[in-house]
VMD Tcl script that builds the backbone (N, CA, C; Angstrom):
set m [mol new atoms 165]
animate dup $m
set s [atomselect $m all]
$s set {name element resname resid chain x y z} {
  {N N MET 1 A 31.211 -95.159 24.606}
  {CA C MET 1 A 31.259 -93.915 25.307}
  {C C MET 1 A 32.657 -93.912 25.842}
  {N N VAL 2 A 33.138 -94.963 26.154}
  {CA C VAL 2 A 34.561 -94.793 27.028}
  {C C VAL 2 A 35.451 -94.223 25.688}
  {N N LEU 3 A 35.458 -94.578 24.613}
  {CA C LEU 3 A 36.341 -94.147 23.635}
  {C C LEU 3 A 36.367 -92.763 23.477}
  {N N SER 4 A 35.064 -92.270 23.316}
  {CA C SER 4 A 34.869 -90.774 23.313}
  {C C SER 4 A 35.387 -90.049 24.413}
  {N N LEU 5 A 35.383 -90.688 25.395}
  {CA C LEU 5 A 35.621 -89.646 26.773}
  {C C LEU 5 A 36.984 -89.685 27.274}
  {N N SER 6 A 37.420 -91.262 27.248}
  {CA C SER 6 A 38.718 -91.256 27.731}
  {C C SER 6 A 39.585 -92.537 26.735}
  {N N PRO 7 A 40.010 -91.921 25.440}
  {CA C PRO 7 A 40.677 -92.822 24.526}
  {C C PRO 7 A 41.995 -93.695 25.018}
  {N N TRP 8 A 42.684 -92.698 25.938}
  {CA C TRP 8 A 43.885 -93.356 26.172}
  {C C TRP 8 A 43.791 -94.291 27.411}
  {N N SER 9 A 42.560 -94.694 27.855}
  {CA C SER 9 A 42.531 -95.600 28.930}
  {C C SER 9 A 42.605 -97.163 28.499}
  {N N GLY 10 A 42.689 -97.168 27.366}
  {CA C GLY 10 A 42.898 -98.552 26.594}
  {C C GLY 10 A 44.689 -99.086 26.971}
  {N N ALA 11 A 44.567 -100.284 26.880}
  {CA C ALA 11 A 46.024 -100.818 26.944}
  {C C ALA 11 A 46.755 -100.691 25.640}
  {N N PRO 12 A 48.413 -100.144 25.599}
  {CA C PRO 12 A 48.813 -100.444 24.399}
  {C C PRO 12 A 48.821 -101.531 23.654}
  {N N PHE 13 A 48.642 -101.658 22.455}
  {CA C PHE 13 A 48.454 -102.555 21.574}
  {C C PHE 13 A 49.809 -103.761 21.634}
  {N N THR 14 A 51.043 -102.799 21.734}
  {CA C THR 14 A 52.266 -103.466 22.113}
  {C C THR 14 A 52.747 -102.950 23.354}
  {N N GLY 15 A 53.490 -104.118 24.100}
  {CA C GLY 15 A 54.384 -103.402 25.143}
  {C C GLY 15 A 55.620 -102.677 25.055}
  {N N HIS 16 A 56.004 -102.831 23.570}
  {CA C HIS 16 A 57.115 -102.206 23.322}
  {C C HIS 16 A 57.212 -100.762 23.247}
  {N N ASN 17 A 56.046 -100.013 23.041}
  {CA C ASN 17 A 55.700 -98.800 22.944}
  {C C ASN 17 A 54.492 -98.304 23.935}
  {N N PRO 18 A 54.772 -98.059 25.128}
  {CA C PRO 18 A 53.530 -97.916 25.733}
  {C C PRO 18 A 52.793 -96.692 25.537}
  {N N ASP 19 A 53.259 -95.463 24.791}
  {CA C ASP 19 A 52.818 -94.362 24.553}
  {C C ASP 19 A 52.059 -94.317 23.038}
  {N N ALA 20 A 52.237 -95.308 22.406}
  {CA C ALA 20 A 51.607 -95.580 20.898}
  {C C ALA 20 A 50.251 -95.275 21.047}
  {N N PRO 21 A 49.793 -94.884 19.897}
  {CA C PRO 21 A 48.117 -94.438 19.585}
  {C C PRO 21 A 47.345 -95.637 19.427}
  {N N LEU 22 A 47.977 -96.828 18.958}
  {CA C LEU 22 A 47.440 -98.315 18.683}
  {C C LEU 22 A 47.014 -98.730 20.199}
  {N N ARG 23 A 45.649 -98.800 20.671}
  {CA C ARG 23 A 45.366 -99.517 21.819}
  {C C ARG 23 A 44.224 -100.322 21.639}
  {N N SER 24 A 44.086 -101.084 22.652}
  {CA C SER 24 A 43.121 -102.042 22.593}
  {C C SER 24 A 42.356 -101.889 24.222}
  {N N LEU 25 A 41.010 -102.697 23.978}
  {CA C LEU 25 A 40.297 -102.425 25.228}
  {C C LEU 25 A 39.322 -103.474 25.172}
  {N N PRO 26 A 39.227 -104.177 26.330}
  {CA C PRO 26 A 38.189 -105.205 26.132}
  {C C PRO 26 A 36.854 -104.821 26.582}
  {N N PHE 27 A 35.885 -105.411 26.430}
  {CA C PHE 27 A 34.515 -104.906 26.514}
  {C C PHE 27 A 33.348 -106.404 26.835}
  {N N GLY 28 A 32.493 -106.052 26.980}
  {CA C GLY 28 A 31.386 -107.053 27.342}
  {C C GLY 28 A 31.738 -108.365 28.160}
  {N N GLU 29 A 31.982 -107.816 29.293}
  {CA C GLU 29 A 32.428 -108.638 30.435}
  {C C GLU 29 A 33.402 -109.568 29.803}
  {N N GLY 30 A 34.660 -109.258 29.249}
  {CA C GLY 30 A 35.950 -109.686 28.477}
  {C C GLY 30 A 35.436 -110.493 27.472}
  {N N ARG 31 A 34.353 -110.401 26.879}
  {CA C ARG 31 A 34.281 -111.482 25.633}
  {C C ARG 31 A 34.319 -110.694 24.388}
  {N N GLY 32 A 34.950 -109.680 24.118}
  {CA C GLY 32 A 35.584 -109.131 23.267}
  {C C GLY 32 A 36.448 -108.053 23.361}
  {N N ILE 33 A 37.374 -107.862 22.594}
  {CA C ILE 33 A 38.192 -106.946 22.344}
  {C C ILE 33 A 38.204 -105.964 21.036}
  {N N VAL 34 A 38.594 -104.601 21.542}
  {CA C VAL 34 A 38.429 -103.510 20.442}
  {C C VAL 34 A 39.767 -103.046 20.168}
  {N N THR 35 A 40.230 -103.019 19.211}
  {CA C THR 35 A 41.498 -102.365 18.643}
  {C C THR 35 A 41.240 -101.063 18.164}
  {N N TYR 36 A 41.945 -99.766 18.604}
  {CA C TYR 36 A 41.607 -98.686 17.881}
  {C C TYR 36 A 42.801 -97.765 17.960}
  {N N LEU 37 A 42.939 -96.599 17.175}
  {CA C LEU 37 A 43.836 -95.958 16.999}
  {C C LEU 37 A 43.639 -94.560 17.389}
  {N N VAL 38 A 44.260 -93.806 18.136}
  {CA C VAL 38 A 43.999 -92.371 18.769}
  {C C VAL 38 A 44.866 -91.590 17.817}
  {N N LEU 39 A 44.007 -90.674 17.115}
  {CA C LEU 39 A 44.438 -89.599 16.470}
  {C C LEU 39 A 44.366 -88.116 17.063}
  {N N GLU 40 A 45.244 -88.209 18.142}
  {CA C GLU 40 A 45.226 -86.949 18.864}
  {C C GLU 40 A 44.910 -85.793 18.469}
  {N N ALA 41 A 45.697 -85.402 17.065}
  {CA C ALA 41 A 45.875 -83.903 16.552}
  {C C ALA 41 A 44.273 -83.637 15.861}
  {N N ASP 42 A 43.666 -84.789 15.496}
  {CA C ASP 42 A 42.312 -84.723 14.911}
  {C C ASP 42 A 41.309 -84.929 15.699}
  {N N ARG 43 A 41.607 -85.057 17.095}
  {CA C ARG 43 A 40.540 -85.644 18.051}
  {C C ARG 43 A 39.710 -86.469 17.649}
  {N N GLN 44 A 40.132 -87.693 17.292}
  {CA C GLN 44 A 39.552 -88.625 16.401}
  {C C GLN 44 A 40.024 -89.954 17.085}
  {N N VAL 45 A 39.118 -90.988 17.078}
  {CA C VAL 45 A 39.580 -92.496 17.298}
  {C C VAL 45 A 38.878 -93.176 16.274}
  {N N ASP 46 A 39.735 -93.974 15.390}
  {CA C ASP 46 A 39.336 -95.013 14.298}
  {C C ASP 46 A 39.581 -96.341 15.071}
  {N N ILE 47 A 38.348 -97.170 14.876}
  {CA C ILE 47 A 38.443 -98.578 15.165}
  {C C ILE 47 A 38.994 -99.196 14.076}
  {N N VAL 48 A 39.931 -100.074 14.640}
  {CA C VAL 48 A 40.788 -100.933 13.788}
  {C C VAL 48 A 40.136 -102.437 13.477}
  {N N GLN 49 A 39.760 -102.866 14.596}
  {CA C GLN 49 A 39.522 -104.101 14.604}
  {C C GLN 49 A 38.511 -104.741 15.925}
  {N N ILE 50 A 37.636 -105.419 15.650}
  {CA C ILE 50 A 36.666 -105.967 16.902}
  {C C ILE 50 A 36.912 -107.388 16.792}
  {N N VAL 51 A 37.021 -107.792 17.917}
  {CA C VAL 51 A 37.138 -109.507 18.114}
  {C C VAL 51 A 36.004 -109.963 19.066}
  {N N TRP 52 A 35.486 -110.829 18.974}
  {CA C TRP 52 A 34.509 -111.338 19.717}
  {C C TRP 52 A 35.064 -112.912 20.172}
  {N N LEU 53 A 35.262 -112.987 21.458}
  {CA C LEU 53 A 35.722 -114.317 21.734}
  {C C LEU 53 A 34.666 -115.345 22.194}
  {N N ASP 54 A 34.768 -116.582 21.572}
  {CA C ASP 54 A 33.896 -117.764 21.827}
  {C C ASP 54 A 34.235 -118.321 23.434}
  {N N LEU 55 A 33.659 -117.859 24.524}
  {CA C LEU 55 A 33.752 -118.308 25.666}
  {C C LEU 55 A 32.983 -119.450 26.064}
}
mol reanalyze $m
mol bondsrecalc $m
mol representation Tube
mol addrep $m
């Protein structure tokens, strides 16, 4: 739901370009990270990778 309502709320994937469309966002009480690409012109968000952390 967060990605559809506020896709820019995730942190930039790299700190070198804070306005880059490639973003990451933790989820599941910090047990996972989703990396996604914001395609503003198409009003679309593409999920690039989901990583579950084994804590």
